N, C-alpha and C positions, 0 to 999 in steps of 0.2 A: 504494500500500500504506500503510495506517495502522498505526502502532505505538502500542499502548496500554500504559500502565504506571500502576498505581494509579488506574484510571478516568480518566486524563488523556490526552487525544488530543495526541500529539506534533506532528502536522501543524497542529492549531489553534494550538498554542504558536508554531510557526514563522511562521505567517501573522500572528499578533498582533505578533510581533517585527518582521516586515517592515513592517507598517502603522505601528508605533511609530517605526521608523527613518525612514519617509517623513515622518511628522509632525515628527519631530525635525529632519530636514533642512530642512523648511519654517520651523520656528522659528529654526534657526540662520541661515538666509538673512535672515529678518526682523530678527533681532538685529544682523546685519552692517549692514543698512540703517539701523537705528536708531543704531548707533555711528558710521557714516559721516556722519550728519547733524551730529554734533558737530564734524566737521572740514570741513564744507561751507560754502559761502557763504550757505546758508539759515539758519545758526546765529543764534539770537536768544537773548540772555541771559534774557529774560523767559519763554521757553518751555523753557529748559534743565532746570529742576526737574521739570516734568511729563514731559518726554522721558526724563530720567534714571530717574524712578520706573517708567515703562513698561518701559524696558530692564531694570531691575533685576527687575521682576516676571517678565518673559519669561526672563531668565537663571535665575531660581529654578525656573521650569517646566522648562527644559531640564535643569537639574541633577536634578530629580525624575525626568524621563524617562530620563536616563542611568542612574540608580540602578536603576530598574525594569527597564531593558533588561539591565543587568548581572546582576540577580537571575534573570531568565528564562534568560539564557545559562548561568549557573551551574547552574540546575535541569536544563536540557537536557544539560549535560555530565555531571551526576550520573546522569541517566536512561540515558545511553549507556555509562557505565562499569560499570553493574550487570550 
């Protein structure tokens, strides 16, 4: 059953939310790997700046994804409280 409100398909929103969560989980795992590198035996000072910038960029993407996910959840909650 599809629930429609204001021409927005709630099921599509939920599917997008699930896909975003999967992508978010993948990004979080990748960030964990990048952070672990700094504590590993593979750490090289000459590579640290580049690795740090990559991790920073990924963390910014994760933050953006989390904000988008939060907004979608808030919209869903509003749709169900009407």
